[in-house]
C-alpha positions as CSV (number, residue, x, y, z in Angstrom):
1,M,-28.9,2.8,-1.3
2,S,-30.0,4.4,2.0
3,L,-29.0,7.9,3.2
4,M,-25.6,8.2,4.9
5,I,-26.4,10.0,8.2
6,S,-23.6,11.0,10.6
7,V,-21.7,14.0,12.1
8,S,-20.5,14.5,8.5
9,G,-24.1,15.4,7.4
10,I,-27.0,13.9,5.5
11,R,-25.8,12.6,2.2
12,G,-26.9,10.4,-0.7
13,I,-27.3,10.1,-4.4
14,V,-29.6,12.8,-5.8
15,G,-32.8,11.3,-7.2
16,E,-32.2,8.0,-5.4
17,S,-31.6,8.2,-1.7
18,L,-31.5,12.0,-1.7
19,T,-34.9,13.2,-2.9
20,P,-37.0,16.4,-2.7
21,K,-39.1,14.8,0.0
22,N,-36.3,14.0,2.4
23,L,-34.4,17.2,1.6
24,T,-37.4,19.2,2.6
25,A,-38.0,17.1,5.7
26,F,-34.4,17.5,6.9
27,A,-34.4,21.2,6.1
28,M,-37.6,21.7,8.1
29,A,-36.1,19.5,10.9
30,F,-33.0,21.6,11.0
31,A,-35.1,24.8,11.2
32,A,-37.1,23.3,14.1
33,W,-33.8,22.2,15.8
34,T,-32.3,25.7,15.3
35,I,-35.4,27.4,16.8
36,R,-35.4,25.1,19.8
37,S,-31.6,25.4,20.2
38,M,-31.8,29.2,20.0
39,E,-34.6,29.3,22.6
40,R,-32.6,27.1,25.0
41,R,-29.5,29.3,24.5
42,T,-31.2,32.7,24.9
43,G,-34.1,31.9,27.1
44,Q,-36.3,33.8,24.7
45,T,-39.1,32.6,22.5
46,G,-40.6,34.0,19.3
47,A,-37.4,35.3,17.8
48,K,-36.7,34.6,14.1
49,P,-33.6,32.6,13.6
50,R,-31.0,33.4,11.0
51,I,-29.4,30.7,8.9
52,V,-26.5,31.0,6.5
53,I,-26.4,28.7,3.5
54,G,-23.9,28.0,0.8
55,R,-23.1,25.3,-1.8
56,D,-20.4,23.8,-3.9
57,T,-20.6,23.8,-7.7
58,R,-22.3,20.4,-8.3
59,P,-25.0,20.7,-11.0
60,T,-27.7,19.8,-8.4
61,G,-26.5,22.4,-5.9
62,R,-28.6,25.4,-7.2
63,Q,-31.8,23.5,-7.2
64,I,-31.2,22.0,-3.7
65,A,-30.3,25.4,-2.3
66,G,-33.5,26.8,-3.6
67,L,-35.5,24.0,-2.2
68,V,-34.0,24.0,1.3
69,G,-33.7,27.8,1.4
70,N,-37.5,28.1,0.8
71,A,-38.2,25.3,3.3
72,L,-36.2,27.2,6.0
73,A,-38.0,30.4,5.2
74,L,-41.4,28.6,5.3
75,S,-40.3,27.5,8.8
76,G,-39.8,31.1,9.9
77,C,-36.1,31.4,9.4
78,D,-34.3,34.4,7.8
79,V,-31.8,32.9,5.3
80,L,-28.6,34.4,4.0
81,D,-27.5,32.6,0.8
82,L,-23.8,32.9,-0.1
83,G,-24.3,31.1,-3.4
84,I,-21.2,29.1,-4.3
85,A,-19.0,29.1,-1.2
86,T,-16.5,26.8,0.4
87,T,-17.4,24.9,3.6
88,P,-15.0,26.9,5.8
89,T,-16.3,30.1,4.2
90,V,-19.9,29.2,5.3
91,E,-18.6,28.4,8.8
92,I,-16.8,31.7,9.1
93,A,-19.8,33.6,7.8
94,T,-22.2,31.9,10.3
95,T,-20.2,33.3,13.2
96,A,-19.5,36.7,11.5
97,E,-23.3,37.1,10.9
98,H,-24.1,36.1,14.5
99,A,-26.4,33.6,12.8
100,D,-28.2,30.8,14.7
101,G,-27.1,28.1,12.3
102,G,-25.6,27.2,8.9
103,L,-26.3,24.8,6.2
104,I,-23.8,23.7,3.5
105,I,-25.0,21.9,0.4
106,T,-22.0,19.7,-0.5
107,A,-21.1,16.1,-0.6
108,S,-17.4,17.0,-0.2
109,H,-15.2,14.4,-1.9
110,N,-18.0,12.1,-3.1
111,P,-18.6,11.8,-6.8
112,V,-20.8,14.3,-8.7
113,E,-24.0,12.3,-8.4
114,W,-23.9,12.7,-4.6
115,N,-25.0,15.7,-2.6
116,A,-25.5,16.4,1.0
117,L,-26.7,18.8,3.8
118,K,-24.1,19.7,6.3
119,M,-25.6,21.4,9.3
120,L,-23.8,23.9,11.5
121,N,-24.7,25.3,15.0
122,H,-24.5,28.9,16.0
123,R,-20.7,28.6,16.5
124,G,-20.3,27.6,12.8
125,E,-19.4,24.1,13.8
126,F,-20.8,20.7,12.7
127,L,-23.5,19.3,14.9
128,D,-22.1,16.7,17.3
129,A,-23.5,13.2,17.7
130,G,-26.1,14.2,20.3
131,E,-27.3,17.2,18.3
132,V,-27.6,14.9,15.2
133,D,-29.7,12.5,17.2
134,E,-32.0,15.3,18.3
135,L,-32.3,16.5,14.7
136,L,-33.1,13.0,13.5
137,A,-35.8,12.6,16.2
138,I,-37.5,15.8,14.9
139,A,-37.4,14.5,11.4
140,A,-38.7,11.0,12.4
141,E,-41.6,12.5,14.4
142,E,-42.2,15.2,11.9
143,S,-42.3,17.7,14.8
144,F,-41.7,20.6,12.5
145,L,-42.5,24.3,13.2
146,P,-43.9,25.7,10.0
147,A,-44.5,29.5,10.2
148,R,-47.9,31.2,9.8
149,W,-48.4,33.1,6.5
150,N,-47.5,36.4,8.1
151,D,-44.4,35.2,10.0
152,M,-42.4,33.5,7.3
153,G,-38.7,34.2,6.9
154,T,-36.8,36.1,4.2
155,I,-34.1,35.0,1.8
156,A,-31.2,37.4,1.1
157,S,-27.9,36.9,-0.7
158,S,-24.4,38.0,0.0
159,S,-21.2,37.8,-2.1
160,R,-18.8,39.4,0.5
161,Y,-17.6,36.4,2.3
162,D,-14.9,35.1,-0.1
163,D,-13.0,38.4,0.5
164,F,-13.8,38.4,4.2
165,H,-12.4,34.8,4.5
166,I,-9.2,35.7,2.6
167,D,-8.7,38.9,4.5
168,T,-9.2,37.1,7.9
169,I,-6.4,34.7,6.9
170,L,-4.1,37.4,5.6
171,A,-4.5,39.3,8.9
172,L,-2.9,36.4,10.9
173,P,0.3,38.0,12.3
174,Y,2.6,35.3,11.1
175,I,1.6,35.3,7.5
176,D,4.3,37.3,5.8
177,I,3.1,38.2,2.3
178,Q,6.3,40.1,1.4
179,A,8.5,37.0,2.3
180,I,6.3,34.8,0.2
181,A,6.3,37.2,-2.7
182,R,10.1,37.4,-2.7
183,E,10.3,33.7,-3.5
184,S,8.5,34.3,-6.9
185,Y,6.8,30.9,-6.7
186,R,5.3,29.2,-9.7
187,V,2.3,27.2,-8.5
188,L,-0.1,24.8,-10.0
189,V,-3.7,25.0,-8.6
190,D,-6.2,22.2,-9.1
191,C,-9.7,22.9,-7.7
192,V,-11.5,19.9,-9.5
193,E,-14.1,22.4,-10.8
194,G,-15.4,22.8,-7.2
195,A,-16.1,25.7,-4.9
196,G,-12.4,26.7,-4.7
197,S,-12.2,27.5,-8.4
198,A,-12.2,31.3,-7.8
199,I,-11.2,31.7,-4.1
200,V,-8.1,29.5,-4.1
201,P,-6.4,31.3,-7.0
202,E,-7.4,34.7,-5.5
203,L,-5.9,33.7,-2.1
204,C,-2.7,32.7,-3.8
205,R,-2.5,36.0,-5.6
206,K,-3.1,37.9,-2.4
207,L,-0.4,35.8,-0.7
208,G,2.0,37.2,-3.4
209,I,1.9,34.2,-5.7
210,N,1.1,35.6,-9.2
211,D,2.6,32.9,-11.5
212,L,-0.3,30.4,-11.4
213,T,-1.0,27.4,-13.7
214,L,-4.8,26.7,-13.2
215,S,-6.3,23.3,-13.7
216,A,-10.0,22.5,-13.4
217,C,-10.7,26.0,-11.9
218,N,-13.7,27.0,-14.1
219,G,-16.2,26.1,-11.4
220,T,-18.4,23.9,-13.7
221,G,-19.1,21.3,-11.0
222,L,-18.4,18.6,-13.6
223,F,-15.5,16.9,-11.9
224,P,-12.9,15.8,-14.4
225,R,-11.9,12.9,-12.1
226,N,-12.9,11.3,-8.8
227,P,-12.7,14.5,-6.6
228,E,-11.1,12.9,-3.6
229,P,-7.5,14.3,-3.6
230,V,-5.6,11.0,-3.2
231,E,-2.8,9.7,-5.4
232,T,-5.0,7.3,-7.4
233,N,-7.2,10.1,-8.6
234,L,-4.4,12.7,-9.2
235,Q,-2.4,11.0,-12.0
236,E,-3.4,13.6,-14.6
237,T,-2.6,16.4,-12.2
238,I,0.8,14.8,-11.4
239,W,1.5,14.5,-15.2
240,L,0.6,18.2,-15.6
241,M,2.8,19.1,-12.6
242,Q,5.8,17.3,-14.1
243,R,5.5,19.3,-17.3
244,S,4.6,22.7,-15.8
245,G,7.9,23.8,-14.3
246,C,6.0,24.8,-11.2
247,D,7.6,24.8,-7.7
248,F,4.7,22.9,-6.2
249,G,1.0,22.2,-6.7
250,L,-2.0,22.9,-4.5
251,I,-5.0,20.6,-4.8
252,V,-8.3,20.9,-2.9
253,D,-11.5,18.9,-2.8
254,P,-14.9,20.3,-4.1
255,D,-15.8,22.1,-0.8
256,V,-12.2,23.1,0.1
257,D,-11.8,21.6,3.5
258,R,-9.0,19.2,2.4
259,L,-5.5,20.2,1.1
260,A,-3.1,18.0,-0.9
261,V,0.3,19.2,-2.2
262,I,2.4,17.9,-5.1
263,C,6.2,18.4,-5.1
264,E,8.1,19.9,-8.0
265,D,9.1,16.4,-9.2
266,G,5.5,15.2,-9.3
267,T,5.7,13.2,-6.0
268,L,3.0,13.8,-3.5
269,F,3.9,15.6,-0.4
270,G,1.3,13.3,1.2
271,E,-2.2,14.4,2.4
272,E,-1.2,13.3,5.9
273,Y,1.7,15.7,5.8
274,S,-0.3,18.8,5.0
275,L,-1.3,19.0,8.7
276,V,2.1,17.8,9.9
277,A,3.9,20.6,8.1
278,C,1.4,23.3,9.2
279,A,1.6,22.0,12.8
280,D,5.4,22.1,12.9
281,F,5.3,25.7,11.7
282,Y,2.5,26.8,14.0
283,L,3.8,25.1,17.1
284,G,7.0,27.1,16.7
285,I,4.8,30.2,17.1
286,N,2.1,29.1,19.5
287,K,2.8,26.0,21.6
288,G,-0.1,23.8,22.7
289,P,-1.5,20.3,22.5
290,V,-2.4,18.9,19.1
291,V,-5.3,16.6,18.0
292,N,-5.8,14.4,15.0
293,N,-8.0,11.4,14.4
294,L,-7.3,7.7,14.8
295,S,-6.6,7.3,11.1
296,S,-3.9,9.9,11.0
297,S,-0.1,9.4,10.7
298,R,2.2,9.0,13.7
299,A,4.2,11.8,12.2
300,L,2.0,14.4,14.0
301,A,2.8,12.8,17.3
302,D,6.5,13.0,16.4
303,I,6.2,16.7,15.7
304,A,4.3,17.2,18.9
305,A,7.1,15.5,20.8
306,K,9.6,17.7,19.1
307,H,7.8,20.8,20.4
308,G,7.2,19.3,23.8
309,V,3.4,19.1,23.6
310,T,0.9,16.3,23.6
311,C,-0.9,14.6,20.7
312,S,-4.3,13.0,21.1
313,S,-6.5,11.1,18.6
314,A,-10.3,11.4,18.3
315,K,-12.8,9.4,16.4
316,V,-12.9,10.2,12.7
317,G,-15.2,13.1,11.8
318,E,-14.6,16.9,12.1
319,A,-17.1,17.3,14.9
320,N,-15.3,14.6,17.0
321,V,-11.9,16.2,16.4
322,T,-13.0,19.7,17.3
323,A,-14.7,18.4,20.4
324,M,-11.4,16.9,21.6
325,M,-9.5,20.0,20.6
326,K,-11.7,22.1,22.8
327,E,-11.4,19.6,25.7
328,N,-7.6,19.6,25.4
329,G,-7.1,23.3,24.6
330,A,-5.4,22.3,21.3
331,A,-3.4,24.9,19.5
332,I,-3.9,23.2,16.1
333,G,-5.3,20.0,14.9
334,G,-7.2,18.3,12.1
335,E,-7.5,15.0,10.2
336,G,-5.0,13.1,8.2
337,N,-6.9,13.6,5.0
338,G,-5.5,17.1,4.5
339,G,-8.0,18.7,6.9
340,I,-6.3,21.5,8.9
341,I,-8.2,23.1,11.9
342,L,-6.8,26.4,13.3
343,P,-8.9,27.4,16.3
344,E,-7.4,30.9,16.2
345,L,-9.4,31.3,13.0
346,H,-12.3,28.9,13.5
347,Y,-13.1,25.3,14.5
348,G,-13.4,23.8,11.1
349,R,-11.2,22.1,8.5
350,D,-10.0,24.9,6.2
351,A,-7.9,24.3,3.2
352,L,-7.5,28.0,2.6
353,A,-6.0,28.5,6.0
354,G,-4.0,25.4,5.3
355,I,-2.6,26.9,2.1
356,A,-1.5,30.1,3.9
357,L,0.1,28.2,6.8
358,F,1.8,25.6,4.4
359,V,3.2,28.2,2.0
360,Q,4.5,30.2,5.0
361,A,6.1,27.1,6.5
362,F,7.8,26.3,3.2
363,T,9.0,29.9,2.9
364,R,10.5,29.8,6.3
365,W,12.2,26.5,5.6
366,R,13.7,27.9,2.4
367,T,15.0,30.9,4.2
368,E,16.6,28.8,6.9
369,N,18.2,26.5,4.3
370,N,19.1,29.2,1.7
371,S,16.6,27.9,-0.8
372,G,15.4,24.3,-1.4
373,T,12.7,22.3,-3.2
374,M,9.3,21.1,-2.0
375,S,10.5,17.5,-2.1
376,G,13.5,18.6,0.1
377,F,11.0,20.2,2.5
378,R,9.0,16.9,2.6
379,S,12.2,15.0,3.4
380,S,12.7,17.1,6.5
381,F,9.7,15.4,8.2
382,P,9.5,11.9,9.8
383,R,9.1,9.2,7.2
384,Y,6.1,6.9,7.3
385,A,4.2,5.2,4.5
386,M,0.4,4.7,4.6
387,A,-1.9,2.5,2.6
388,K,-5.6,3.2,2.3
389,Q,-8.2,0.8,1.1
390,K,-12.0,0.4,1.4
391,I,-14.3,-2.5,1.0
392,R,-18.0,-2.5,0.3
393,L,-19.7,-5.3,2.2
394,G,-23.1,-6.8,1.7
395,S,-24.2,-5.5,5.1
396,L,-22.9,-2.7,7.3
397,D,-24.9,-3.7,10.3
398,R,-23.0,-2.3,13.3
399,T,-23.6,-5.4,15.5
400,A,-22.2,-7.6,12.8
401,L,-19.2,-5.3,12.3
402,N,-18.5,-5.2,16.0
403,T,-18.4,-9.0,16.0
404,L,-16.1,-9.0,13.0
405,F,-13.7,-6.5,14.6
406,E,-13.6,-8.4,17.9
407,G,-12.6,-11.5,15.9
408,I,-9.8,-9.7,14.1
409,A,-8.6,-8.1,17.3
410,G,-8.3,-11.6,18.9
411,K,-5.8,-12.7,16.3
412,Y,-3.3,-10.0,17.4
413,P,-2.8,-10.4,21.1
414,D,0.4,-8.3,21.0
415,A,-1.3,-5.2,19.5
416,A,-2.7,-2.4,21.6
417,V,-6.4,-2.4,20.8
418,N,-8.5,0.7,20.5
419,R,-12.3,0.4,20.0
420,L,-13.2,4.1,20.1
421,D,-13.9,4.1,16.4
422,G,-14.1,0.7,14.7
423,L,-10.9,-1.2,15.5
424,K,-7.4,0.2,15.7
425,L,-4.5,-2.1,16.2
426,D,-1.2,-0.4,17.3
427,F,1.9,-2.5,16.8
428,K,5.5,-1.5,17.7
429,N,6.3,-0.1,14.2
430,S,3.0,0.1,12.5
431,W,-0.8,0.3,13.0
432,A,-4.0,-0.6,11.2
433,H,-7.4,1.1,11.6
434,L,-10.6,-0.5,10.4
435,R,-13.9,1.5,10.6
436,P,-17.2,2.0,8.9
437,S,-17.2,5.2,6.9
438,N,-19.2,8.3,7.8
439,T,-19.7,9.3,4.2
440,E,-19.9,6.1,2.1
441,P,-21.3,2.6,2.7
442,V,-17.9,1.0,3.0
443,V,-15.4,-0.1,5.6
444,R,-12.2,1.9,5.4
445,I,-8.9,0.3,6.1
446,Y,-5.9,2.5,6.9
447,T,-2.4,1.2,7.7
448,E,0.9,2.8,8.4
449,A,4.4,1.4,8.5
450,P,8.0,2.5,8.0
451,T,7.8,1.5,4.3
452,E,5.2,1.5,1.6
453,A,5.6,-2.3,1.0
454,E,5.0,-3.0,4.7
455,A,1.9,-0.7,4.8
456,E,0.5,-2.4,1.7
457,T,1.1,-5.8,3.1
458,L,-0.6,-5.0,6.4
459,A,-3.6,-3.5,4.5
460,A,-3.9,-6.6,2.4
461,E,-3.8,-8.7,5.5
462,M,-6.6,-6.7,7.1
463,M,-8.6,-7.0,3.8
464,S,-8.1,-10.8,4.0
465,E,-9.2,-10.9,7.6
466,I,-12.4,-9.0,6.8
467,A,-13.2,-11.2,3.9
468,K,-12.7,-14.4,5.9
469,R,-15.0,-13.2,8.7
470,S,-17.9,-11.6,6.7
471,P,-20.2,-12.4,3.8
472,A,-18.6,-12.0,0.4
473,P,-18.0,-8.3,-0.3
474,E,-20.1,-6.7,-3.0
475,S,-16.9,-5.1,-4.3
476,N,-13.6,-3.7,-3.4
477,A,-13.4,0.0,-4.1
């Protein structure tokens, strides 16, 4: 299997596609890119760049962090190593340190055998497509900039940024800790043994939630299930939730940029609706456009209309969403996978900020309704059902996929066709989005309709259309 390279990072299976050789090459390429970017930005040469690094809890993380940290230092960069840190914490630290770049060692929701390098610019944001192309050219040409023996960088460590991140969230003027504490919530927290294992419970406690049931919060990095926080993978957590007596459950992925919520009765609030609930609350405070991606629920557009603001959709990928948010001056945005981006805090998906916004939104709703359950809160939002499938094809050649998508589009003349990112077909009461993944060698199929049965039927139809027009799939995943 080859490396997956996109705006979502450089990722692969450790020891197969992700090797010490290419990890070193990409770290040195990132150092060279950072040096050149810094020189263009400042007009000065010869300065030593600063790079913040952090990692999730995967068993391969410590060794990779050591390897790439030393490669950066050997390339003349001063490195600040946060150790185990969430992706949004590294993003915030990069700007707080006035660093010239950041590097996160995490494969996010991928299984434990995967790892990745996620690169940040000096704004603490993922490199955009043009910047990734520039980095790849440096790697391909091996135009690295190794330092002389007497000009190497240093490696220092810091453990202050978990608290800094939490304090920054608690300082938001609309987060009312006393109001949250008065509710005496009982909350289940599932961090899938990832980077959130310490910081998520600590955030909850500082928000005034002291009655916590912790699941998979030991930080071992040995994920007890597939770490992507979707319903298929959360059955044991749902079972625990139903027996816990908790008011709701908070689930994050290994690098804590995605938030899922379970209601008191064990039903999922819906990863799509994490952003919807947060946006509805936030737009009541700070009106402005909202942005999601093309695979996100129409519910966000409904909420935007309720508040009299626009909703726009970008290509999938955090860098693409943040770019459109900046263009549109968005107040809030994110992706329908539970990724919430609050520009007031930083331009990055942040499940920690999402938890604070979400709990505050629920608290306000309970105050307005003289109590109420999480499932009742969920029923206050527009009702849509979504189906999500993925199919692993024998070839992911983009030219062949474009031909396949054009063929499928031709079958639906009544649909509004969007080719910005794969193929999106918008029907009157439903939609389907087919696109090659940024993070796995698969084609993702997302559909949404008024009912679960309609969404599943549309997804099955799209799967059938792909199968008819392509070589036999290696497997359905």
